[in-house]
N, C-alpha and C positions, 0 to 999 in steps of 0.2 A: 462943100460938104457932100459926101457921096451918099446917094439914095438909091435903094433898090425897090422894085415893085413886086408884090406877090401876084399870083394869078387872079386874085380877087380885086386887085387894084389898090390894095392898102399899101401906103408907102412906109418902108422901114429904113431906119438909119443904119447903113452898113457899118459905119464907124462905131456906133453904139453896140451893135451885135458883136463886132470884133473885140471890143473892150471886154464885154461880158464873157466871150469865149476865152480870152486870155486869162481873166481872173479865175475862171473855172478850171483852166488848165494848171495854173500856178497852185491852186488849192490841192491838186492831186499829188504834188511833190511835198511829202511830209518834212523833208530836210532842206527845202528850198531848191531853186533851180536857177541856173545861169542863163544868160541871154542866148548863147549859141545852141544849147540843148533845147531850150524852149522854142527857138526858131525852127529847129528841125522837127520838133514834135508837131508844131502848128502848120508847117509847110510855108512859113513866111520868110521874108528876107531878114537878115540880122538887124539892119537899120530900122525897118518897120517895127520889129519886135521890141527893140530898145526904146523906140519912141513911145509905144503903148505902155511899156513898163514904167518909163519915167513919168508918164501922165498918171498912171495908177498910183505911184508913190506920192506925187503932188496932191492927189485927191484923198490920201490916207487909206486907200483900199489895199495898197501893197507896201511892204517895207523891204529895204535892202540891207542885208546883214554885213558884218565885217568881212565875210568870205565872198562878198560881191554877189551872193545869191539872193533871189527874191522869194518872199513868202507873203501869204495873205496877211493884211494888216489889221489894226485895231478896229477900223470902221466896219469891217466885215462882221466882227463879233457884236458890234452895236446893232447892226441890221438884223443879225440872227436873233439877238435878244428881243427885238421888237416884232419879229415876224410871227405870224400865226402858227401855232396857238400860243407860243410862249409870251408874246406881248400882252395877251389878254389875261393870262393867269399869273403874271409876274408879281403883282402886288400881294397876292395870297402867298406865293412861294417865298417872297422875301420876308414877310411877317413870320412865317413858320421857320424859315432858316435862321432868322435872328433869335427866335426863342430857343431853337435847338442848340445853337452855338453857345448859349449861356448854360445849357444843361450839360453838354459834353465837353466844353472848354477845348474845342478843337475846330479846325477849319471845316466848314460845311460848303459843299459845291453842288451845282446843278448842271448836268450835262444833257445835251441832246445828240441825236445821231446825225452826222453829216456824211451822207453816203454810207460807208461802212466803217466810219471812225467816230467814236464818242468825242465830243468837244465841249469843254466847260465854257458856259456863257455867263454864269453868275457864281460868285464865290464870296462868302462871308467869313472873316477871320476874327478870332477873339480880340476884343478891345481895339479893333480897327474899323475903319469906314468900309462900307460895302464897295466892292470894286470888281471890275471885269478884267480878267487877265487874257491876253492874247499871245499867240506864238506857240512854239513847240511844247511848252510846259502844259498847255491847256488841251492837248490832244493825247489820247490814250489808246492803247491796244484793245481791239475788240475781244481778243481771246484771254489776255492776261490781266486786264484791269477789272476792278470791281464793277465799274459802270458798264463796261463792255459786256461782262457776263450777264448783267441784268438785261441788257438788250437782247443778247443771244437767247435767254430763257423765254422772253416774251415776244420775240419777232421771228417766227418760223422761217420766213424768207431768207434771213441771214444765214441760217444753217444750211439752206439749200444752195447758197452761193458757192462759187468756185474756191473761195477763200477758206471755207470751213468744211471739214469732213464730218458729216452727221453721224457716221458709224463709229467714231472714236469713243471708247468707253470713258475716257477722261472728260470729254465734252458732255456726255450724258450725265455724268456725276455732277458736273457744275450746274447743269440745268435742274437736276433733282434737288440740289441744295438750295438754289435760289427760290424755287417754287415751294419747298417745304418750310424754309426758314423765313421767307419773305425778304431775303437779302443775300448778297454775295460778300465774301470776305477774302482778301488776299494780303499776303505779305510781299512787299516790294521795295523799290527805291524810288524816291521822288526828290528831285533837285539835290541829289547826292546823299540823302538821309534814308535810313531804314525806317519804313513806315508800315502801318496797318491801314488798309483802305476798306471801307464797308459801304455798300451801295444798296439802295432799295428803289423799286419802280414807282413812277408817277403815271397814273392812267387818266386819259380823257376820252370819253365816248368809246370806252372799251379797248382802247389802244394804248400801248406804252409809249408815251411821248417824251419821257425824260427819266433820268436817274438822279436821285438825291444821294449824296455821299458824304462821308466823314473821313478825313485823313488825319491820322494822329501818329505820334512817335511809337515805334515798335516796342519801346521799353515800358509803355503803359500796360498795366495788368487788368484793366477794366473793360476789355474789348466786348465782353458779353453784355455788360450794362449799356455800353455805347450803342451796340447793335440793337438792343431792345428799344432804346430811346429813338434811334433813327427809324426803325420800323413803325413805331407808334406815330412818329411825325409824318411819315409818308402815308400811313393809313388815314391820318387826320386830313391831310391834303386831298387824298382821293375821295374821302367822304364829303368834304365841302364841295369839291368839283362836281360830284354826282348830284348833290342836293341842288346846286345851282343849275345844272343841266335839267334836272327834273322840274325845276321851278320855272322852266321856259325862259331862262335868261339868255343872253347873247353869247354864252360860252359855246 
């Protein structure tokens, strides 16, 4: 086992660091990445890269698709779900999400920001068990998705990034709508279907830590009522989190 030492004398496992580096690199490829391309990116040999990728698949941190490309696997979503702060607020979120799904009769999701990409880590569907989806369907565009627009409106640092032009009139209109309505609404395609997606922010300690969203068929005519129910749900969550915070809880 290879071990490196820091200047302070603390021993670090170089193999562990390399595995984490590889997983982080794979996560940057939204459509997956092949062995050769990843090896060039990391500056490793192809054989070493393949060995680490195979180990990642065996541990359920990575998955290999039919196109032979590798993507972040299911276990990463589980860890993200349990990570702070989501792991601590999840019981409250799931209770509210289950109640909301009964009201709107549509899929309710909760997304967090992974670098500059919203990723769904919890989803409740009508008449189905709670489940976590992983893979490409759980990642959305920062600019064109409802959840992404919520993060844009409440995370100024994203607008200042090289990915987003803060001077664009369209972007400013998106932000105005989210802040005035308490939600973002987009018409899009999801898993091949025309849908309406509506998202509203979840706050913890004054920061937007997640986006609660509803996805429903575009043919439905009750989008205004669904949006009102979603906003009411997110406000309820935010109110409960604020009360727990003020009550000197561990949140």
